[in-house]
C-alpha positions in Angstrom: 0.0 0.0 0.0 3.1 2.3 -0.1 3.5 5.1 -2.6 6.6 6.0 -4.5 7.7 9.5 -3.9 9.9 11.2 -6.5 12.8 13.4 -5.5 10.8 16.3 -6.9 8.6 16.0 -3.8 11.3 17.8 -1.8 10.6 21.1 -3.5 6.9 20.8 -2.8 7.1 19.6 0.8 6.3 23.0 2.2 3.6 23.7 -0.4 0.1 23.3 0.8 -0.3 25.7 3.6 -2.7 27.5 1.3 -5.9 25.6 1.1 -8.5 25.8 3.8 -9.6 22.6 5.5 -12.9 22.6 3.8 -11.2 22.4 0.4 -9.2 19.2 0.5 -9.0 18.1 -3.1 -6.7 15.1 -3.2 -7.8 11.5 -3.0 -7.3 9.4 0.2 -3.9 8.8 1.6 -2.6 5.2 1.9 -3.6 5.4 5.6 -6.3 2.9 6.3 -7.2 0.3 9.0 -5.0 -2.7 8.6 -5.1 -6.2 10.1 -1.7 -5.8 11.9 -3.1 -2.8 13.9 -6.9 -3.1 14.0 -8.0 0.2 15.5 -11.1 1.1 17.5 -10.4 4.8 16.6 -8.6 6.1 13.5 -8.5 9.7 12.3 -7.0 10.3 8.8 -6.6 13.9 7.6 -7.5 13.5 3.9 -10.5 14.4 1.7 -12.5 11.5 3.1 -11.6 12.1 6.8 -12.1 15.8 6.9 -15.4 17.5 6.0 -15.7 21.1 6.9 -14.7 21.2 10.6 -15.5 17.6 11.3 -12.9 14.8 11.3 -14.5 11.4 10.9 -13.4 8.5 13.0 -13.0 5.5 10.7 -13.7 3.4 13.8 -17.2 4.9 13.8 -17.4 6.1 17.4 -15.2 9.2 18.0 -15.7 11.9 15.4 -13.7 15.0 16.2 -13.9 18.7 15.6 -11.4 21.2 14.3 -10.5 24.4 16.2 -8.7 27.4 14.9 -7.5 27.5 11.3 -5.5 24.3 10.4 -4.7 24.0 6.7 -4.3 21.3 4.2 -0.9 19.9 3.1 -1.1 18.3 -0.3 2.4 17.0 -0.9 4.0 14.5 -0.4 0.8 13.3 1.4 -2.5 14.6 2.4 -2.3 15.9 6.0 -3.4 18.6 8.3 -1.0 21.4 9.1 -1.0 23.4 12.3 0.5 26.8 12.0 -2.2 28.9 13.7 -1.5 28.7 17.5 -5.3 28.2 18.0 -5.5 25.2 15.7 -6.0 21.7 17.0 -8.4 18.8 17.0 -10.8 18.1 19.8 -12.0 14.5 20.1 -13.8 15.1 23.5 -13.7 18.3 25.5 -13.7 16.3 28.7 -13.6 12.6 29.5 -14.5 10.7 32.6 -12.5 7.6 33.8 -15.5 5.4 33.2 -16.0 6.3 29.5 -16.4 3.0 27.6 -14.1 4.0 24.7 -11.0 4.6 27.0 -8.6 1.6 27.0 -8.5 0.3 30.5 -5.0 -1.0 30.3 -3.4 -2.2 27.1 -3.2 0.2 24.1 -1.3 1.4 21.1 -1.1 4.8 19.5 0.5 5.3 16.1 0.8 8.4 14.0 2.6 10.0 11.0 3.8 13.5 11.9 6.0 16.3 10.8 7.4 18.8 13.3 8.1 22.4 12.1 9.0 24.0 15.4 10.4 22.5 18.6 8.9 23.3 22.0 9.5 22.3 25.6 6.1 20.6 25.9 4.5 19.3 22.7 1.5 17.0 22.2 0.5 14.9 19.3 -2.4 12.9 20.9 -3.3 12.6 24.5 -5.8 12.7 27.4 -4.0 13.7 30.6 -3.6 15.9 33.6 -0.2 17.0 34.9 -1.1 19.4 37.6 0.7 19.2 40.9 -0.5 16.1 42.7 -3.0 15.4 39.9 -1.1 13.0 37.5 -3.3 11.0 35.2 -3.7 9.8 31.6 -1.4 9.4 28.6 0.3 11.5 25.9 2.2 10.8 22.7 4.3 14.0 22.3 7.7 15.5 22.0 10.1 18.1 23.5 12.8 20.3 22.0 14.7 17.4 20.4 13.0 14.0 20.8 9.6 12.3 20.9 8.2 11.1 24.2 5.4 9.0 25.7 3.8 10.0 29.0 1.7 7.7 31.1 0.2 7.4 34.6 -1.1 4.1 35.9 -2.4 2.5 39.1 1.0 1.1 39.8 2.9 4.4 39.1 2.9 5.8 42.7 0.9 8.8 41.6 3.5 9.9 39.0 3.3 10.6 35.3 6.3 9.0 33.6 7.7 10.9 30.6 9.5 8.3 28.5 11.9 10.1 26.2 13.3 8.7 23.0 16.8 8.7 21.7 16.2 9.7 18.1 16.7 13.4 17.4 14.1 14.6 15.0 14.7 16.9 12.1 12.3 19.8 11.5 10.3 19.4 8.3 10.8 15.6 8.0 8.0 13.0 8.4 8.2 10.4 11.2 6.1 7.4 12.2 5.8 7.7 16.0 4.1 5.0 18.0 3.7 4.1 21.7 2.5 0.8 23.3 1.6 -0.2 26.8 0.8 -3.8 27.9 0.2 -3.3 31.7 3.9 -3.7 32.5 6.0 -1.9 30.0 5.9 1.4 28.2 7.5 1.4 24.7 8.2 4.2 22.3 8.9 3.6 18.6 10.2 5.9 16.0 10.0 4.8 12.3 9.2 1.3 13.4 12.2 0.8 15.7 11.9 0.7 19.5 13.4 4.0 20.7 12.9 3.8 24.5 11.3 1.5 27.1 10.3 1.8 30.8 8.8 -0.4 33.5 8.1 2.6 35.8 4.3 2.2 35.2 2.1 -0.9 35.7 -1.6 -1.9 36.0 -4.6 0.0 34.6 -4.3 3.5 33.2 -5.4 6.3 35.5 -7.7 8.8 33.9 -8.7 12.2 35.3 -12.2 13.7 35.4 -12.6 16.4 32.8 -9.4 15.8 30.9 -9.6 16.8 27.3 -8.9 14.2 24.5 -7.1 16.1 21.7 -4.9 15.8 18.7 -2.2 18.3 17.9 -2.0 19.9 21.3 -0.4 19.6 24.8 -3.4 20.4 26.8 -4.7 19.7 30.3 -6.8 21.8 32.7 -4.2 24.5 33.2 -1.7 24.1 30.4 -2.2 24.6 26.7 0.7 24.6 24.3 0.2 24.6 20.5 1.7 22.1 18.0 3.6 23.5 15.0 3.7 20.9 12.2 1.5 18.5 10.4 -0.3 15.2 11.2 -1.3 12.7 8.6 -3.2 10.2 10.8 -3.6 9.0 14.4 -4.5 5.4 15.0 -5.6 4.1 18.5 -6.0 0.5 19.5 -7.2 -1.3 22.6 -4.2 -3.7 22.5 -0.5 -3.5 22.9 0.9 -4.2 19.5 4.1 -6.3 19.3 7.2 -4.7 17.8 6.8 -6.6 14.5 3.3 -5.2 14.0 4.5 -1.6 14.7 7.3 -2.1 12.2 4.9 -3.5 9.6 2.6 -0.4 10.0 5.6 1.8 9.4 6.9 -0.2 6.5 3.6 0.1 4.7 4.3 3.8 4.0 8.1 3.9 4.7 8.8 6.0 1.6 7.2 9.0 3.3 10.0 9.0 5.9 12.6 9.3 3.1 11.2 12.5 1.6 13.8 15.1 2.5 12.7 18.4 4.2 13.3 21.6 2.3 17.0 22.4 2.5 18.1 25.5 4.4 14.7 27.2 4.1 15.0 30.8 5.2 12.4 31.8 7.7 11.6 34.3 10.4 12.5 33.0 13.9 10.7 36.2 15.1 8.7 38.1 12.5 9.2 41.8 12.2 8.0 43.8 15.3 8.1 47.4 16.6 10.2 49.0 19.4 10.4 52.3 21.1 8.4 54.7 19.1 8.9 58.5 19.6 7.4 61.4 17.8 10.1 61.2 15.1 11.6 57.7 15.3 10.9 54.0 15.8 12.9 50.7 15.6 12.0 47.7 13.5 13.3 44.3 14.7 13.3 40.8 13.5 15.2 37.5 13.7 15.9 35.2 10.8 16.9 31.5 10.8 20.3 32.3 9.3 22.5 35.4 8.8 20.9 37.9 6.4 21.1 41.5 5.2 17.8 43.2 6.0 16.2 46.3 4.4 13.1 48.1 5.6 11.0 49.9 3.1 8.9 52.5 4.8 6.9 55.6 4.2 3.6 57.5 4.7 2.1 56.1 1.5 1.7 52.6 0.1 3.8 51.0 -1.3 6.5 52.7 0.8 9.5 54.2 -1.0 12.0 55.2 1.8 14.6 52.7 2.8 16.8 51.8 5.8 19.2 48.8 6.0 20.6 46.7 8.8 24.0 47.7 10.1 25.5 44.2 9.6 24.9 40.7 8.2 23.3 38.8 11.1 20.4 36.7 12.2 19.1 39.4 14.6 18.2 42.8 13.2 17.6 46.1 14.9 16.9 48.8 12.3 16.2 52.4 13.6 14.1 54.7 11.5 14.6 58.4 12.1 13.3 61.8 10.9 9.7 60.7 10.9 6.7 63.0 11.2 4.9 63.1 14.6 1.5 61.4 15.0 1.7 60.0 11.5 0.7 56.6 10.0 3.5 54.8 8.2 3.7 51.6 6.1 6.7 49.3 6.3 7.9 45.9 5.0 11.1 44.0 5.8 13.1 42.2 3.1 16.0 39.9 4.0 18.6 38.3 1.8 21.4 35.7 2.5 24.8 35.7 1.1 23.7 32.9 -1.3 20.8 35.0 -2.5 17.9 33.4 -0.6 15.2 36.0 0.1 12.6 36.4 2.7 9.9 39.1 2.8 7.9 40.1 5.8 4.2 40.9 5.7 3.4 44.6 5.0 2.9 46.3 8.3 1.9 49.7 9.8 3.0 51.8 12.7 2.2 55.2 14.1 4.6 57.7 15.6 4.0 59.2 19.0 1.3 61.8 19.3 1.6 65.5 19.9 1.3 66.9 23.4 -2.4 68.0 23.0 -3.5 64.8 21.2 -5.6 61.9 22.6 -4.0 58.4 22.6 -4.5 55.0 24.2 -2.4 52.2 25.5 -2.8 48.6 26.8 -1.2 46.8 29.7 -0.4 43.1 30.0 1.7 41.2 32.5 3.2 37.7 33.2 2.6 36.0 29.9 5.1 33.3 30.9 4.3 29.9 29.4 0.7 29.9 28.2 0.6 30.8 24.5 -3.1 29.9 24.2 -4.1 32.4 26.9 -1.6 35.0 25.7 -3.0 34.6 22.1 -6.5 35.4 23.5 -5.4 38.4 25.5 -3.2 39.8 22.6 -6.3 39.5 20.4 -8.3 41.6 22.8 -5.6 44.2 22.9 -5.2 44.3 19.2 -9.0 44.8 18.7 -8.7 48.0 20.8 -6.0 49.4 18.4 -3.8 51.0 21.1 -0.9 53.4 20.4 1.4 51.2 22.4 1.6 48.3 25.0 3.2 48.2 28.4 4.4 44.8 29.6 4.7 44.3 33.3 7.4 41.6 33.1 7.8 37.9 33.2 7.4 38.0 29.5 8.6 34.4 29.4 8.9 31.7 32.1 12.6 31.1 31.6 14.7 33.9 30.1 17.4 31.4 29.0 15.0 29.3 26.9 15.0 30.7 23.4 12.0 28.7 22.3 9.9 30.4 24.9 10.8 33.8 23.5 10.0 32.7 19.9 7.1 30.4 20.7 5.4 31.7 23.9 5.8 35.4 23.5 6.4 36.6 20.0 4.3 34.0 18.1 1.1 34.7 20.1 1.7 38.4 19.9 2.9 38.5 16.3 0.0 40.5 14.8 -0.1 42.9 17.8 3.7 43.5 18.0 4.0 44.0 14.3 1.8 47.1 14.4 2.0 48.3 18.0 5.3 48.9 19.9 5.7 47.2 23.3 7.6 48.8 26.2 8.5 46.2 28.8 9.9 46.1 32.3 12.0 43.1 33.3 10.6 40.4 35.6 12.2 37.8 37.8 11.6 35.0 35.3 13.7 36.7 32.6 16.6 36.0 35.0 18.4 39.2 33.7 19.3 37.0 30.7 21.0 38.4 27.7 18.0 37.5 25.6 15.9 40.1 27.3 18.3 42.8 26.1 18.6 41.1 22.7 14.9 41.1 21.9 14.0 44.5 23.3 15.5 47.8 22.0 15.5 50.2 24.9 17.5 53.3 26.1 20.6 52.5 28.1 20.9 51.1 30.7 17.8 49.3 29.4 16.6 47.9 32.8 15.3 51.4 33.7 14.2 54.1 31.3 11.4 56.6 30.5 9.5 57.7 27.5 7.0 60.4 26.6 3.6 60.1 24.8 1.4 63.1 24.4 1.9 65.3 27.4 2.6 62.4 29.7 5.6 60.4 30.9 6.1 56.7 31.6 8.9 55.4 33.9 10.0 51.8 33.8 12.0 50.2 36.6 13.6 46.8 37.4 12.5 45.7 40.8 14.7 42.6 40.6 17.5 45.0 41.2 17.8 47.3 44.2 15.4 50.2 44.5 16.8 51.3 47.9 17.3 55.0 48.5 21.0 54.7 47.7 20.6 52.7 44.5 21.1 54.0 41.0 17.5 53.4 40.0 16.1 55.3 43.1 18.4 58.3 42.5 17.5 58.3 38.7 13.8 58.1 39.4 14.0 60.9 42.0 15.7 63.2 39.5 13.6 62.2 36.5 10.3 62.7 38.4 11.5 66.0 39.7 12.3 67.2 36.2 9.2 65.9 34.5 6.6 68.4 33.4 4.1 65.7 32.3 0.4 66.0 32.9 0.2 62.3 33.9 3.1 60.5 35.5 2.9 56.7 35.3 5.4 54.3 36.8 5.6 50.6 36.1 7.7 47.7 37.4 7.2 44.0 37.9 6.8 43.6 41.7 3.9 45.3 43.6 4.3 47.9 46.4 0.8 47.0 47.5 -0.7 43.5 47.0 -3.6 41.6 48.5 -2.3 38.3 47.2 -3.1 35.3 49.3 0.4 33.8 49.7 3.3 35.6 48.1 3.9 37.8 51.1 2.7 35.5 53.9 0.0 32.8 54.0 -3.1 35.0 54.5 -5.3 31.9 55.1 -3.2 30.8 58.1 -1.2 33.9 59.1 -0.2 37.4 58.3 0.9 39.1 55.1 3.3 42.0 54.5 1.1 43.0 51.5 4.2 43.4 49.3 7.9 43.1 49.8 9.6 45.6 52.1 12.5 46.0 49.7 10.2 47.6 47.1 8.3 50.0 49.5 10.9 52.8 49.4 9.5 53.6 46.0 6.3 54.7 47.7 8.2 57.7 49.1 9.1 58.9 45.6 5.7 58.3 44.2 4.0 60.3 46.9 6.7 63.0 46.9 6.5 63.6 43.2 2.7 63.2 42.8 2.8 60.1 40.6 -0.7 59.4 39.4 -0.6 55.7 38.6 1.7 52.8 39.4 1.4 49.5 37.4 2.9 46.1 38.2 2.5 42.4 37.5 4.1 39.4 39.4 0.8 38.5 41.0 -1.3 36.6 38.5 -4.6 38.4 38.9 -6.1 41.9 38.6 -6.2 44.4 41.5 -6.9 48.1 41.7 -6.5 50.1 44.8 -8.1 53.3 46.1 -5.7 56.2 46.0 -3.1 55.6 48.7 -0.8 58.0 50.5 1.0 57.8 53.8 -0.3 54.2 54.4 -4.0 55.1 54.1 -6.7 55.9 51.6 -6.3 59.5 50.4 -8.0 61.2 47.5 -4.6 62.9 46.7 -2.8 59.6 46.8 -1.5 57.1 44.2 -3.6 54.4 42.5 -1.8 51.1 42.2 -2.9 48.5 39.6 -1.7 44.9 39.5 -2.1 43.4 36.0 -0.6 39.9 35.9 -3.1 38.1 33.8 -1.3 37.5 30.6 -0.9 33.7 30.9 0.9 32.7 34.1 -1.0 30.3 36.4 -3.7 32.3 38.2 -3.5 33.1 41.9 -5.9 34.3 44.6 -6.6 37.0 47.2 -6.5 37.4 51.0 -9.8 36.2 52.4 -10.1 39.5 54.3 -10.0 42.7 52.1 -7.1 45.0 52.5 -7.8 48.7 53.5 -6.9 49.9 50.0 -9.0 47.4 48.0 -11.1 48.9 45.3 -11.5 46.2 42.6 -10.2 42.6 42.3 -10.6 39.7 39.8 -8.9 36.4 39.2 -8.8 36.0 35.4 -6.6 36.3 32.4 -7.0 39.9 31.2 -5.6 43.2 29.9 -6.1 46.8 30.7 -7.0 49.5 28.2 -6.4 53.2 28.9 -7.5 56.3 27.0 -5.9 59.7 27.7 -6.9 63.2 26.7 -5.5 66.1 28.6 -6.6 65.9 32.2 -8.8 62.9 31.7 -7.6 59.3 32.0 -10.1 56.4 31.6 -9.4 52.8 32.3 -11.2 49.7 31.1 -10.3 46.1 31.9 -11.2 43.2 29.8 -10.9 39.4 30.3 -9.4 37.1 27.7 -12.8 36.8 26.0 -13.2 40.6 25.7 -15.7 41.0 28.5 -15.5 44.3 30.5 -15.2 43.7 34.2 -13.8 47.0 35.6 -13.8 50.6 34.5 -12.8 53.9 36.2 -11.9 57.5 35.5 -9.2 59.8 36.8 -9.3 63.6 36.3 -7.1 66.5 37.0 -6.9 70.2 36.1 
């Protein structure tokens, strides 16, 4: 049942991310139920298996539904490609351990897959929970370099074993990946060959209530990581197939594994995005998969005619544009070229320069995106719908500042459309670990960990609360002088850690003891905020939303400073003290963003959850 694939298929391996799912045109793939692996569920992503948003189960029991915008791959085989972070396949939104279709013990999962981007936590097919003490279910997946098989059973001592393979996968190449379990042994196979084995689990599979059963996703109740690649089929049996049967299933379509991925395909690691807009300048940044020379075409009309080039041949580019007109819409497009003449063009984009002192403008606030690209995608969409002039990020932009794939996959990919058209001004959080990648991916005034910028008649001051803000520190002294010199109508300060927080357990367990309601080492900043009549202080770190009454001298005062915690960009949500603090005005535990509009002496705030629902609004006025 194999097909012969000509060498010409190499050139077309990346073709096919063009047709919508509803427009599969090719005939069926060779994938079909076979005697050697008789399935009870089998999903094949071809013209027969996919109709509109429905994926038919050839076993007849578990039809599935498409989410997001997966696309059709037509060569070298019919398959479903997942490039949209919201794209995956839901077999069941939630299962219960007693569901009749779930294998009680022995089972096999086999799939043909292509990975286009590595990730720390990747899922191909699974139904599991991996949350603290709750360990249950199974997952066929992958990490940054190898495939893996996760399983929790009655004999596993409450643990979820992640069995990692030895075969390093190549991006863009097709693999046959299979996992078997027979009640005693976990086995992982890659291209028909046993790649890893473990006896850490035994007995019946443990399933969790309400665990999702999905294809093309690493998803449980509090984690949701997208898959980047393509899947041709997923086959699921209620028996542990012996090694020779797994090999036979691979051999039936072995030629697919021999199709080479596109050689040295030039791509954006990080698509073009905007940094540090002023009234007369802005910086365009991007990262390519290999060293290139980059040129930015820009101008107030389309197509743009002005040009600026990168300073050197490199993979990371930071191209400043100067002598721009204030409060003006510009078009831009990035074009990159390698030394051997490969070319790459970015999508046409737009940006606006900073407004004049008397003009109205708006901005959004997000914090603690960390490692939740699904939630970050939703919040970024809500912000983009508001069309702000710029975005403030309250820090913890990623979960581990040293992990490059988190920057590319967890921050920039979910925010790609937003950051391509709206500049982001961050402050550094503790999870960035002061790593060089923070300073690589953001273009900020020296010394970069603290700075200020102006928009309209207002000034914004960014601090790094991982570093000292004591009265004798460089940041404290700088802020004292900068606030004293500022003639801004509105003065807004932002940093990662809160000076006031009603969080339940970061500053003492409020359910069993006392809280300091914020770290003492950050409270010296309150002296400066009150001394210089700062209007608004923003922070993240605590994964929720909180707005205080105006506070001055340790009590509510109409002439005081309003503090807002906005840490709802993706990090695991937290909770509040069961007893309200004296300064509490509004609180909410949800993923969210803040949206502010400013005109002269009037500042309005609106706060939306990740579905776009308004749950707080307020107004501040001054002469």
